[in-house]
C-alpha positions as YAML, in Angstrom:
chain: A
units: angstrom
residues:
- id: 1
  name: UNK
  ca: [80.47, 197.35, 72.75]
- id: 2
  name: UNK
  ca: [79.88, 198.29, 76.82]
- id: 3
  name: UNK
  ca: [82.45, 196.00, 79.11]
- id: 4
  name: UNK
  ca: [80.68, 193.64, 81.49]
- id: 5
  name: UNK
  ca: [82.52, 192.88, 85.06]
- id: 6
  name: UNK
  ca: [81.25, 189.50, 86.83]
- id: 7
  name: UNK
  ca: [81.35, 189.99, 90.64]
- id: 8
  name: UNK
  ca: [80.71, 187.08, 92.34]
- id: 9
  name: UNK
  ca: [79.87, 186.15, 95.53]
- id: 10
  name: UNK
  ca: [80.39, 183.00, 97.20]
- id: 11
  name: UNK
  ca: [78.70, 181.67, 100.50]
- id: 12
  name: UNK
  ca: [76.92, 183.27, 102.82]
- id: 13
  name: UNK
  ca: [76.87, 186.44, 101.31]
- id: 14
  name: UNK
  ca: [73.18, 186.34, 99.92]
- id: 15
  name: UNK
  ca: [72.49, 186.84, 103.61]
- id: 16
  name: UNK
  ca: [74.43, 190.19, 103.97]
- id: 17
  name: UNK
  ca: [72.11, 193.01, 105.43]
- id: 18
  name: UNK
  ca: [70.64, 190.47, 108.15]
- id: 19
  name: UNK
  ca: [74.01, 188.24, 108.83]
- id: 20
  name: UNK
  ca: [76.40, 189.47, 111.13]
- id: 21
  name: UNK
  ca: [75.92, 193.17, 109.89]
- id: 22
  name: UNK
  ca: [78.49, 194.38, 113.16]
- id: 23
  name: UNK
  ca: [80.80, 192.50, 110.63]
- id: 24
  name: UNK
  ca: [79.16, 192.90, 107.67]
- id: 25
  name: UNK
  ca: [77.30, 196.10, 107.76]
- id: 26
  name: UNK
  ca: [73.22, 196.09, 107.11]
- id: 27
  name: UNK
  ca: [73.33, 196.57, 103.18]
- id: 28
  name: UNK
  ca: [72.43, 193.55, 101.12]
- id: 29
  name: UNK
  ca: [73.73, 192.23, 97.66]
- id: 30
  name: UNK
  ca: [71.30, 194.11, 95.56]
- id: 31
  name: UNK
  ca: [72.12, 197.62, 97.51]
- id: 32
  name: UNK
  ca: [76.00, 196.89, 96.52]
- id: 33
  name: UNK
  ca: [75.38, 195.83, 93.14]
- id: 34
  name: UNK
  ca: [72.56, 199.07, 92.33]
- id: 35
  name: UNK
  ca: [75.37, 201.30, 93.92]
- id: 36
  name: UNK
  ca: [77.65, 199.58, 91.89]
- id: 37
  name: UNK
  ca: [76.13, 199.94, 88.63]
- id: 38
  name: UNK
  ca: [75.55, 203.95, 90.07]
- id: 39
  name: UNK
  ca: [78.83, 204.58, 90.89]
- id: 40
  name: UNK
  ca: [80.01, 203.01, 87.48]
- id: 41
  name: UNK
  ca: [77.00, 203.98, 84.26]
- id: 42
  name: UNK
  ca: [79.59, 202.47, 81.56]
- id: 43
  name: UNK
  ca: [79.88, 199.25, 83.07]
- id: 44
  name: UNK
  ca: [77.40, 195.97, 83.18]
- id: 45
  name: UNK
  ca: [77.81, 194.87, 86.66]
- id: 46
  name: UNK
  ca: [76.67, 190.90, 86.76]
- id: 47
  name: UNK
  ca: [76.24, 190.64, 90.10]
- id: 48
  name: UNK
  ca: [75.77, 186.87, 91.42]
- id: 49
  name: UNK
  ca: [75.70, 185.27, 94.22]
- id: 50
  name: UNK
  ca: [76.29, 181.00, 94.84]
- id: 51
  name: UNK
  ca: [76.97, 178.67, 98.17]
- id: 52
  name: UNK
  ca: [78.11, 176.26, 95.66]
- id: 53
  name: UNK
  ca: [81.79, 176.29, 95.10]
- id: 54
  name: UNK
  ca: [81.35, 174.32, 91.82]
- id: 55
  name: UNK
  ca: [78.88, 176.84, 89.73]
- id: 56
  name: UNK
  ca: [81.73, 179.72, 91.27]
- id: 57
  name: UNK
  ca: [84.17, 178.04, 89.28]
- id: 58
  name: UNK
  ca: [82.19, 178.03, 86.00]
- id: 59
  name: UNK
  ca: [81.28, 181.18, 86.75]
- id: 60
  name: UNK
  ca: [85.57, 182.30, 86.26]
- id: 61
  name: UNK
  ca: [85.78, 179.83, 83.72]
- id: 62
  name: UNK
  ca: [83.09, 181.76, 81.92]
- id: 63
  name: UNK
  ca: [84.85, 184.67, 83.21]
- id: 64
  name: UNK
  ca: [88.61, 182.87, 81.14]
- id: 65
  name: UNK
  ca: [86.54, 181.86, 78.36]
- id: 66
  name: UNK
  ca: [84.98, 185.32, 77.89]
- id: 67
  name: UNK
  ca: [87.72, 187.10, 78.85]
- id: 68
  name: UNK
  ca: [85.40, 189.59, 81.68]
- id: 69
  name: UNK
  ca: [86.69, 190.26, 84.35]
- id: 70
  name: UNK
  ca: [86.67, 189.57, 87.90]
- id: 71
  name: UNK
  ca: [85.82, 191.04, 91.68]
- id: 72
  name: UNK
  ca: [85.43, 187.84, 94.03]
- id: 73
  name: UNK
  ca: [84.45, 188.36, 97.01]
- id: 74
  name: UNK
  ca: [85.70, 184.47, 97.36]
- id: 75
  name: UNK
  ca: [84.05, 184.11, 101.53]
- id: 76
  name: UNK
  ca: [84.68, 181.02, 103.14]
- id: 77
  name: UNK
  ca: [86.04, 179.70, 100.06]
- id: 78
  name: UNK
  ca: [88.97, 182.40, 100.76]
- id: 79
  name: UNK
  ca: [90.51, 180.21, 102.90]
- id: 80
  name: UNK
  ca: [90.74, 176.79, 102.25]
- id: 81
  name: UNK
  ca: [89.31, 176.57, 98.29]
- id: 82
  name: UNK
  ca: [92.51, 175.01, 96.27]
- id: 83
  name: UNK
  ca: [89.74, 174.23, 93.44]
- id: 84
  name: UNK
  ca: [88.77, 177.72, 93.11]
- id: 85
  name: UNK
  ca: [92.33, 179.07, 93.25]
- id: 86
  name: UNK
  ca: [93.15, 176.56, 90.24]
- id: 87
  name: UNK
  ca: [90.28, 178.51, 88.80]
- id: 88
  name: UNK
  ca: [91.46, 181.92, 89.83]
- id: 89
  name: UNK
  ca: [95.29, 180.98, 88.55]
- id: 90
  name: UNK
  ca: [93.34, 180.76, 84.67]
- id: 91
  name: UNK
  ca: [92.51, 183.89, 85.35]
- id: 92
  name: UNK
  ca: [95.26, 185.42, 85.70]
- id: 93
  name: UNK
  ca: [97.58, 183.06, 82.99]
- id: 94
  name: UNK
  ca: [94.82, 184.86, 80.36]
- id: 95
  name: UNK
  ca: [96.09, 188.30, 81.51]
- id: 96
  name: UNK
  ca: [92.06, 189.23, 82.84]
- id: 97
  name: UNK
  ca: [92.08, 190.93, 86.22]
- id: 98
  name: UNK
  ca: [91.15, 189.56, 89.09]
- id: 99
  name: UNK
  ca: [90.57, 191.34, 92.31]
- id: 100
  name: UNK
  ca: [89.90, 189.85, 95.53]
- id: 101
  name: UNK
  ca: [87.65, 192.00, 97.85]
- id: 102
  name: UNK
  ca: [85.79, 191.12, 101.49]
- id: 103
  name: UNK
  ca: [84.00, 193.50, 103.33]
- id: 104
  name: UNK
  ca: [85.38, 193.06, 106.71]
- id: 105
  name: UNK
  ca: [89.20, 192.99, 107.12]
- id: 106
  name: UNK
  ca: [89.92, 189.20, 107.95]
- id: 107
  name: UNK
  ca: [93.20, 190.22, 109.61]
- id: 108
  name: UNK
  ca: [91.86, 191.86, 111.92]
- id: 109
  name: UNK
  ca: [89.72, 188.37, 112.53]
- id: 110
  name: UNK
  ca: [90.31, 185.20, 113.82]
- id: 111
  name: UNK
  ca: [93.29, 183.25, 112.74]
- id: 112
  name: UNK
  ca: [91.99, 181.02, 110.12]
- id: 113
  name: UNK
  ca: [90.89, 184.14, 108.36]
- id: 114
  name: UNK
  ca: [94.03, 185.18, 107.85]
- id: 115
  name: UNK
  ca: [94.92, 183.12, 104.90]
- id: 116
  name: UNK
  ca: [93.47, 183.60, 101.48]
- id: 117
  name: UNK
  ca: [93.99, 180.73, 98.96]
- id: 118
  name: UNK
  ca: [92.98, 183.37, 96.33]
- id: 119
  name: UNK
  ca: [95.40, 186.44, 97.11]
- id: 120
  name: UNK
  ca: [98.34, 184.67, 95.84]
- id: 121
  name: UNK
  ca: [96.73, 184.29, 92.26]
- id: 122
  name: UNK
  ca: [94.83, 187.37, 92.08]
- id: 123
  name: UNK
  ca: [95.82, 190.91, 90.44]
- id: 124
  name: UNK
  ca: [95.28, 192.96, 93.33]
- id: 125
  name: UNK
  ca: [92.74, 192.38, 96.89]
- id: 126
  name: UNK
  ca: [91.14, 195.14, 98.74]
- id: 127
  name: UNK
  ca: [89.49, 194.63, 102.15]
- id: 128
  name: UNK
  ca: [87.92, 195.87, 105.30]
- id: 129
  name: UNK
  ca: [85.75, 199.01, 104.09]
- id: 130
  name: UNK
  ca: [83.08, 197.39, 103.86]
- id: 131
  name: UNK
  ca: [80.71, 197.85, 100.35]
- id: 132
  name: UNK
  ca: [82.84, 199.88, 99.77]
- id: 133
  name: UNK
  ca: [85.20, 197.17, 98.83]
- id: 134
  name: UNK
  ca: [83.08, 196.07, 95.53]
- id: 135
  name: UNK
  ca: [83.30, 200.06, 94.34]
- id: 136
  name: UNK
  ca: [86.90, 200.39, 94.67]
- id: 137
  name: UNK
  ca: [87.65, 197.64, 92.95]
- id: 138
  name: UNK
  ca: [85.22, 197.61, 89.93]
- id: 139
  name: UNK
  ca: [86.84, 202.07, 89.72]
- id: 140
  name: UNK
  ca: [90.47, 200.22, 89.57]
- id: 141
  name: UNK
  ca: [89.06, 197.38, 86.47]
- id: 142
  name: UNK
  ca: [87.80, 200.56, 84.79]
- id: 143
  name: UNK
  ca: [90.80, 202.85, 85.14]
- id: 144
  name: UNK
  ca: [93.12, 199.60, 84.28]
- id: 145
  name: UNK
  ca: [91.09, 198.84, 81.33]
- id: 146
  name: UNK
  ca: [91.35, 202.93, 80.31]
...
């Protein structure tokens, strides 16, 4: 059976490629998904994006219930969504890997972006490498699952 990894993306990430390309790059989310599938052909990459906090939380609950590892770019929810943080904590409690990713390095940007409420419950955090941040996260999960 092929291992599935959920690659979950929060608000505005559906606009990648056109939204602030000087910050987030010119690749679209579909481009990133294709790169992940090419770099990890033995995995099923389930790439999703929503601007809705409740939907993102429901996907995290699905990951807990199905024991699916998660790569999560919470986008703006990173800084203030305690509801998302509490859902993500359930992954940690279930022993399911969660890697928080960011295209840019939040610590080099506006002060309000320096705080992540998700990092404390994530298995690890990868930031600042553009689309490569996602590949690094998937690679780590693949190796950790053995």
